[in-house]
VOKOL-269661 format. One record per residue (C-alpha): residue number from 1; residue in three letters; y, x, z. Coordinates in Angstrom, 1 decimal, always signed. Layout:
<num: NUM	residuo: Ala	py: Y	px: X	pz: Z>
...
END
This chain:
<num: 1	residuo: Met	py: -7.0	px: -13.9	pz: +15.7>
<num: 2	residuo: Lys	py: -5.1	px: -11.8	pz: +13.2>
<num: 3	residuo: Ile	py: -4.8	px: -10.9	pz: +9.6>
<num: 4	residuo: Val	py: -3.4	px: -7.7	pz: +7.9>
<num: 5	residuo: Thr	py: -0.5	px: -8.1	pz: +5.4>
<num: 6	residuo: Ala	py: +1.6	px: -5.7	pz: +3.4>
<num: 7	residuo: Asn	py: +3.3	px: -5.3	pz: +0.0>
<num: 8	residuo: Arg	py: +1.4	px: -4.1	pz: -3.0>
<num: 9	residuo: Leu	py: +2.8	px: -0.7	pz: -4.1>
<num: 10	residuo: Ser	py: +2.6	px: -1.4	pz: -7.8>
<num: 11	residuo: Asp	py: +4.6	px: -4.6	pz: -7.9>
<num: 12	residuo: Gly	py: +5.9	px: -5.4	pz: -4.4>
<num: 13	residuo: Arg	py: +4.1	px: -8.7	pz: -4.0>
<num: 14	residuo: Val	py: +2.6	px: -9.9	pz: -0.7>
<num: 15	residuo: Ile	py: -1.0	px: -8.9	pz: -0.2>
<num: 16	residuo: Tyr	py: -3.5	px: -9.2	pz: +2.4>
<num: 17	residuo: Ala	py: -6.7	px: -7.5	pz: +3.5>
<num: 18	residuo: Gly	py: -9.7	px: -9.6	pz: +2.4>
<num: 19	residuo: Val	py: -13.4	px: -9.0	pz: +2.4>
<num: 20	residuo: Asp	py: -14.3	px: -5.2	pz: +2.8>
<num: 21	residuo: Asn	py: -10.5	px: -4.7	pz: +3.2>
<num: 22	residuo: Gln	py: -9.8	px: -5.3	pz: -0.5>
<num: 23	residuo: Pro	py: -6.4	px: -6.4	pz: -1.3>
<num: 24	residuo: Val	py: -6.1	px: -10.2	pz: -2.1>
<num: 25	residuo: Asp	py: -3.2	px: -12.3	pz: -3.1>
<num: 26	residuo: Arg	py: -3.5	px: -15.5	pz: -1.2>
<num: 27	residuo: Leu	py: -3.3	px: -16.1	pz: +2.5>
<num: 28	residuo: Glu	py: -6.4	px: -18.3	pz: +2.3>
<num: 29	residuo: Gln	py: -8.4	px: -15.2	pz: +1.0>
<num: 30	residuo: Ala	py: -7.4	px: -12.9	pz: +4.1>
<num: 31	residuo: Ser	py: -10.0	px: -11.9	pz: +6.5>
<num: 32	residuo: Val	py: -9.2	px: -13.3	pz: +10.0>
<num: 33	residuo: Leu	py: -10.1	px: -10.7	pz: +12.6>
<num: 34	residuo: Asp	py: -10.3	px: -10.3	pz: +16.2>
<num: 35	residuo: Glu	py: -7.9	px: -7.9	pz: +18.0>
<num: 36	residuo: Ala	py: -10.2	px: -4.8	pz: +17.9>
<num: 37	residuo: Thr	py: -11.4	px: -5.3	pz: +14.3>
<num: 38	residuo: Ala	py: -7.7	px: -6.1	pz: +13.2>
<num: 39	residuo: Glu	py: -6.7	px: -2.6	pz: +14.5>
<num: 40	residuo: Ile	py: -9.4	px: -1.0	pz: +12.5>
<num: 41	residuo: Val	py: -8.6	px: -2.7	pz: +9.3>
<num: 42	residuo: Leu	py: -4.8	px: -2.0	pz: +9.9>
<num: 43	residuo: Ala	py: -5.6	px: +1.6	pz: +10.2>
<num: 44	residuo: Asp	py: -7.8	px: +1.5	pz: +7.0>
<num: 45	residuo: Ala	py: -4.8	px: -0.2	pz: +5.1>
<num: 46	residuo: Ala	py: -2.2	px: +2.2	pz: +6.4>
<num: 47	residuo: Ala	py: -4.6	px: +5.0	pz: +5.1>
<num: 48	residuo: Arg	py: -4.4	px: +3.6	pz: +1.6>
<num: 49	residuo: Pro	py: -0.6	px: +3.8	pz: +0.8>
<num: 50	residuo: Asp	py: -1.4	px: +3.7	pz: -2.9>
<num: 51	residuo: Ile	py: -2.0	px: -0.2	pz: -2.5>
<num: 52	residuo: Phe	py: -0.8	px: -1.2	pz: +1.0>
<num: 53	residuo: Val	py: +2.9	px: -0.7	pz: +1.6>
<num: 54	residuo: Ser	py: +3.8	px: -0.9	pz: +5.4>
<num: 55	residuo: Pro	py: +0.8	px: -3.0	pz: +6.6>
<num: 56	residuo: Tyr	py: +1.2	px: -5.0	pz: +9.8>
<num: 57	residuo: Leu	py: -0.7	px: -7.6	pz: +11.8>
<num: 58	residuo: Val	py: +0.2	px: -11.3	pz: +11.9>
<num: 59	residuo: Glu	py: -1.0	px: -13.9	pz: +14.3>
<num: 60	residuo: Val	py: -3.0	px: -16.7	pz: +12.7>
<num: 61	residuo: Gln	py: -4.7	px: -19.8	pz: +13.5>
<num: 62	residuo: Asp	py: -7.0	px: -21.2	pz: +10.7>
<num: 63	residuo: His	py: -5.2	px: -19.0	pz: +8.0>
<num: 64	residuo: Thr	py: -1.7	px: -20.3	pz: +9.2>
<num: 65	residuo: Pro	py: +0.7	px: -18.0	pz: +10.7>
<num: 66	residuo: Ser	py: +1.2	px: -19.0	pz: +14.3>
<num: 67	residuo: Gly	py: +3.1	px: -16.1	pz: +16.1>
<num: 68	residuo: Arg	py: +6.8	px: -15.6	pz: +16.7>
<num: 69	residuo: Asp	py: +7.1	px: -14.6	pz: +13.0>
<num: 70	residuo: Arg	py: +5.5	px: -17.8	pz: +11.7>
<num: 71	residuo: Leu	py: +8.3	px: -18.9	pz: +9.6>
<num: 72	residuo: Lys	py: +8.8	px: -15.5	pz: +8.0>
<num: 73	residuo: Glu	py: +5.2	px: -15.3	pz: +7.2>
<num: 74	residuo: Arg	py: +5.0	px: -18.7	pz: +5.7>
<num: 75	residuo: Ile	py: +7.9	px: -17.8	pz: +3.4>
<num: 76	residuo: Arg	py: +6.3	px: -14.6	pz: +2.4>
<num: 77	residuo: Ala	py: +2.9	px: -16.3	pz: +1.6>
<num: 78	residuo: Thr	py: +4.7	px: -18.9	pz: -0.7>
<num: 79	residuo: Gly	py: +6.6	px: -16.3	pz: -2.6>
<num: 80	residuo: Pro	py: +10.3	px: -15.7	pz: -3.4>
<num: 81	residuo: Thr	py: +12.9	px: -18.0	pz: -2.1>
<num: 82	residuo: Val	py: +15.2	px: -17.7	pz: -5.0>
<num: 83	residuo: Gly	py: +13.9	px: -18.4	pz: -8.6>
<num: 84	residuo: Asn	py: +14.8	px: -22.2	pz: -9.3>
<num: 85	residuo: Ser	py: +17.7	px: -22.0	pz: -6.7>
<num: 86	residuo: Leu	py: +19.8	px: -19.8	pz: -8.9>
<num: 87	residuo: Val	py: +19.4	px: -22.2	pz: -12.0>
<num: 88	residuo: Arg	py: +22.5	px: -24.2	pz: -12.6>
<num: 89	residuo: Glu	py: +22.3	px: -27.9	pz: -13.5>
<num: 90	residuo: Pro	py: +24.1	px: -28.8	pz: -16.8>
<num: 91	residuo: Ala	py: +27.4	px: -30.3	pz: -16.5>
END
């Protein structure tokens, strides 16, 4: 099974194709698709560059990335890896 993911043009955030190919922010909201349907949804997302930037397919199992890029996709789904890691502890 697969999902379609991309970045949103307006703010660069990770988005997914949800119900009716509408952009959603959470991996759990993404539509899980069979191979043939995933290709159609991917083509639809690619035809909407005003929303979906560089869409691609990700293998999933129960809304959890499962393919060879599973670590990358888990990191993308949870947000930036910086943030608190740049905050210094008071001396």
